[in-house]
C-alpha positions as CSV (number, residue, x, y, z in Angstrom):
1,M,108.6,107.4,80.8
2,N,109.6,110.1,79.8
3,T,108.9,113.2,82.5
4,H,109.9,116.0,80.1
5,A,107.5,115.8,77.5
6,G,103.4,116.7,78.3
7,R,101.7,119.9,80.3
8,K,103.2,121.3,83.6
9,L,99.4,120.5,85.3
10,G,101.0,124.0,87.6
11,R,103.4,122.1,89.4
12,P,107.1,121.9,89.8
13,T,108.7,118.4,87.7
14,G,109.1,116.0,91.2
15,A,104.9,116.7,92.1
16,R,104.4,116.4,89.1
17,F,105.7,112.5,88.2
18,A,104.5,111.5,92.3
19,M,100.7,113.2,90.7
20,I,100.7,111.0,87.2
21,R,102.4,107.7,89.0
22,N,99.7,107.3,91.3
23,Q,96.5,108.3,89.0
24,A,98.2,105.6,86.7
25,A,97.9,103.3,89.8
26,S,95.0,104.1,90.8
27,L,93.4,103.6,87.1
28,L,95.7,100.6,87.0
29,K,93.8,99.4,90.4
30,H,90.3,100.7,89.8
31,E,90.3,100.8,86.0
32,Q,88.4,104.1,86.2
33,I,89.8,107.0,87.5
34,R,87.8,110.6,87.7
35,T,90.0,113.7,87.0
36,T,89.7,117.0,85.2
37,Y,90.7,116.3,81.4
38,A,94.5,118.1,81.2
39,K,95.4,115.0,83.9
40,A,93.7,112.7,82.1
41,R,95.5,113.1,79.2
42,E,98.3,113.0,80.8
43,V,98.3,110.4,82.7
44,S,96.2,108.2,79.7
45,R,99.9,108.6,77.6
46,F,101.8,107.4,81.3
47,T,99.3,104.4,81.7
48,D,99.3,103.0,78.1
49,G,103.4,103.7,77.9
50,I,103.7,101.1,80.6
51,I,101.6,98.6,79.4
52,A,103.3,98.7,76.4
53,A,106.7,98.4,78.6
54,A,105.0,95.9,80.1
55,K,104.2,93.9,77.6
56,K,108.1,93.5,76.6
57,K,108.4,91.4,79.5
58,T,112.2,92.2,79.6
59,L,114.6,93.2,82.3
60,P,115.0,97.2,81.2
61,S,111.0,97.7,80.6
62,L,110.0,95.0,84.1
63,R,112.2,98.0,85.8
64,V,110.5,100.8,84.2
65,V,107.4,99.5,85.5
66,A,108.7,99.0,88.7
67,A,110.4,102.4,89.1
68,A,106.6,103.7,87.8
69,I,104.6,101.7,89.6
70,P,105.7,100.7,93.4
71,D,102.5,98.8,94.5
72,R,103.2,95.3,93.9
73,D,99.6,93.8,94.0
74,I,98.8,96.3,91.2
75,R,102.1,95.4,89.1
76,K,101.1,91.7,89.9
77,K,98.0,93.2,88.2
78,I,99.4,94.9,85.5
79,Y,101.6,91.1,84.4
80,D,98.4,88.4,85.3
81,V,95.5,91.0,83.7
82,L,96.4,93.7,81.9
83,V,99.4,92.1,79.7
84,P,97.3,89.4,79.0
85,R,94.1,91.4,77.7
86,Y,95.7,93.2,75.8
87,Q,99.0,91.9,74.3
88,A,97.7,91.8,70.5
89,R,96.1,95.5,70.9
90,P,99.0,97.8,69.9
91,G,98.3,100.6,71.7
92,G,95.0,102.5,73.0
93,M,94.6,101.0,75.9
94,T,93.0,103.7,78.2
95,R,90.5,105.7,76.7
96,V,89.5,109.9,78.1
97,L,85.7,110.8,78.4
98,R,84.9,114.7,78.2
99,L,82.4,114.3,81.2
100,G,81.7,118.3,80.8
101,A,82.7,121.2,83.7
102,R,83.1,121.4,87.4
103,D,81.3,123.4,90.0
104,G,83.4,125.0,91.5
105,D,85.3,126.1,89.2
106,N,84.4,125.2,86.1
107,A,87.3,122.8,85.2
108,Q,86.7,120.5,81.9
109,M,85.8,117.0,83.9
110,A,87.5,113.8,82.2
111,V,87.0,110.0,83.9
112,V,90.3,107.6,82.1
113,K,88.9,104.3,81.7
114,L,91.1,100.6,80.9
115,V,90.2,99.8,77.4
116,S,88.2,96.0,77.7
């Protein structure tokens, strides 16, 4: 995954990449997460790339997925459940829905979910 593209989200590179990886793992595990709109857009792009790489089923793509998602149970779910579900779909495996403003700081909130 290209870590140089996209929003900076007010974090240094390592922290930003770790946050996106963690949110992508949560999205793949629970199939829906609630976060700010800017983070949701980045997590959506990252997760679509992971699923697209997993659909190739080559050794380099297996390594890309393993580097992005270190949890074995989530990787098993990707290959056993999600890849067959999205095999015929060329892209757009995630959907971002706006929720409105958060009470505390008026940040735009969103739900990211895997398309069924």
